[in-house]
C-alpha positions as CSV (number, residue, x, y, z in Angstrom):
1,X,21.1,76.8,56.2
2,X,23.5,74.1,55.3
3,X,25.3,76.4,52.8
4,X,25.6,79.1,55.4
5,X,27.3,76.7,57.9
6,X,29.7,75.6,55.2
7,X,30.5,79.2,54.4
8,X,31.1,80.0,58.1
9,X,33.3,77.0,58.4
10,X,35.3,78.0,55.4
11,X,35.7,81.6,56.7
12,X,36.9,80.3,60.1
13,X,39.3,77.9,58.4
14,X,40.7,80.7,56.3
15,X,41.0,83.0,59.3
16,X,42.9,80.2,61.1
17,X,45.3,79.8,58.2
18,X,45.9,83.6,58.0
19,X,46.5,83.8,61.8
20,X,49.0,80.9,61.6
21,X,50.8,82.5,58.7
22,X,51.2,85.9,60.4
23,X,52.2,84.5,63.8
24,X,54.7,81.8,62.5
25,X,58.2,81.8,63.9
26,X,60.2,84.2,61.7
27,X,63.5,83.6,63.4
28,X,66.4,83.6,61.1
29,X,68.8,80.6,61.1
30,X,71.6,83.0,62.3
31,X,69.5,83.9,65.3
32,X,68.8,80.3,66.3
33,X,72.3,79.1,65.4
34,X,74.7,82.0,65.8
35,X,77.9,82.1,63.8
36,X,81.2,82.9,65.4
37,X,84.8,83.8,64.6
38,X,86.2,82.1,67.6
39,X,85.6,81.0,71.2
40,X,87.0,79.7,74.4
41,X,85.1,76.6,75.4
42,X,85.1,74.8,78.8
43,X,84.5,71.0,78.5
44,X,83.9,68.9,81.5
45,X,85.7,65.6,81.6
46,X,85.9,62.7,84.1
47,X,89.0,60.5,84.4
48,X,86.9,58.6,86.9
49,X,83.6,58.5,88.6
50,X,82.6,56.9,91.9
51,X,80.4,53.8,92.3
52,X,78.8,52.2,95.4
53,X,78.3,53.3,99.0
54,X,82.1,53.3,99.6
55,X,82.8,55.5,96.6
56,X,85.0,53.1,94.7
57,X,86.6,54.8,91.7
58,X,85.6,53.6,88.2
59,X,88.4,54.7,85.9
60,X,87.5,56.0,82.4
61,X,89.2,56.7,79.1
62,X,88.4,60.3,78.1
63,X,88.2,61.4,74.4
64,X,88.0,65.1,73.7
65,X,86.3,65.5,70.3
66,X,86.3,68.7,68.3
67,X,84.1,68.7,65.1
68,X,84.0,71.5,62.6
69,X,80.4,71.4,61.5
70,X,80.7,74.3,59.0
71,X,80.2,73.1,55.4
72,X,82.4,75.7,53.7
73,X,85.0,77.2,56.0
74,X,87.9,75.8,58.1
75,X,88.6,76.7,61.7
76,X,91.9,76.9,63.5
77,X,92.3,75.0,66.7
78,X,94.6,77.1,68.9
79,X,94.7,75.1,72.1
80,X,93.2,72.2,74.0
81,X,94.5,72.3,77.6
82,X,93.7,69.7,80.3
83,X,93.1,70.6,83.9
84,X,92.5,68.5,87.1
85,X,89.7,68.8,89.6
86,X,91.3,71.7,91.4
87,X,91.8,73.7,88.2
88,X,95.6,72.9,88.0
89,X,96.9,72.8,84.5
90,X,98.1,69.3,83.6
91,X,99.0,69.3,79.9
92,X,98.7,70.9,76.5
93,X,97.3,68.8,73.7
94,X,97.9,71.3,70.9
95,X,101.5,72.3,70.4
96,X,100.9,74.4,67.3
97,X,97.6,75.6,65.6
98,X,95.7,72.9,63.8
99,X,93.4,73.6,60.8
100,X,90.2,71.6,60.7
101,X,88.6,71.7,57.3
102,X,84.8,71.7,56.7
103,X,83.2,68.7,58.3
104,X,86.4,67.4,59.7
105,X,87.2,66.5,63.3
106,X,90.1,65.8,65.6
107,X,90.3,63.9,68.9
108,X,92.6,63.8,71.9
109,X,92.8,61.0,74.4
110,X,93.3,60.7,78.1
111,X,94.2,57.1,78.9
112,X,92.2,55.2,81.5
113,X,95.5,54.7,83.4
114,X,95.9,58.5,83.7
115,X,94.2,59.3,87.0
116,X,95.6,62.8,87.4
117,X,92.5,64.7,86.2
118,X,90.1,63.2,88.7
119,X,86.3,63.3,88.7
120,X,86.3,67.0,88.1
121,X,88.8,67.2,85.2
122,X,88.2,69.6,82.3
123,X,89.5,70.9,79.0
124,X,89.8,74.5,77.9
125,X,89.6,74.6,74.1
126,X,90.3,77.8,72.0
127,X,89.5,78.1,68.3
128,X,89.3,80.8,65.7
129,X,88.1,81.4,62.1
130,X,88.8,84.0,59.5
131,X,85.1,84.6,59.0
132,X,81.9,83.8,61.0
133,X,81.2,80.0,60.9
134,X,78.9,77.5,62.5
135,X,80.1,76.9,66.0
136,X,81.9,73.6,66.3
137,X,80.7,70.7,68.4
138,X,83.2,70.2,71.3
139,X,82.5,67.4,73.7
140,X,84.2,64.8,75.8
141,X,83.3,61.1,75.6
142,X,84.0,59.0,78.6
143,X,84.0,55.2,78.5
144,X,85.2,52.4,80.8
145,X,84.7,48.7,81.5
146,X,85.2,46.7,84.7
147,X,84.4,43.1,85.0
148,X,81.3,42.8,82.9
149,X,80.1,46.3,83.5
150,X,80.5,49.2,81.1
151,X,79.9,52.9,81.4
152,X,79.9,55.5,78.7
153,X,78.6,59.1,78.5
154,X,79.3,62.4,76.9
155,X,79.7,66.0,78.2
156,X,79.1,69.0,75.9
157,X,81.3,72.0,76.0
158,X,80.1,75.4,77.4
159,X,81.2,78.7,75.7
160,X,83.1,80.9,78.1
161,X,84.1,83.7,75.8
162,X,83.3,84.7,72.3
163,X,86.7,85.1,70.5
164,X,89.7,82.9,71.4
165,X,91.3,85.4,73.7
């Protein structure tokens, strides 16, 4: 009787292993992390936020960070344009295309004293590559200090269009 129980247990265990093997996630890396030859990316930014019941502005320094996370191929940064809360174009940060090699990054700064962007500021970043690559990480980092209080947070870019056009 004891041997029969052990055999049944072994058969159940083997059945479980086979079931797991056949139902395991077979998603390819390309499906989970799609490659791209270029994009237009919207990146939220905040030149200030409001604090307290009276909505006092808390001014922030904004850093736009663009990181090529592809190990083998460069990307070309075409533009990084800054807009205010109403969507009005304020300035261009990329005058001519910039090549970012594998694992390299670049940053652009909006000074704390620059209040033009407002609490709803944003960047529109366009990039391209000669072959499909890992999509870059494009984010804004906001930081500010006032008295003995400090605030910092990030905001990740959102793809608007595949292809830089």
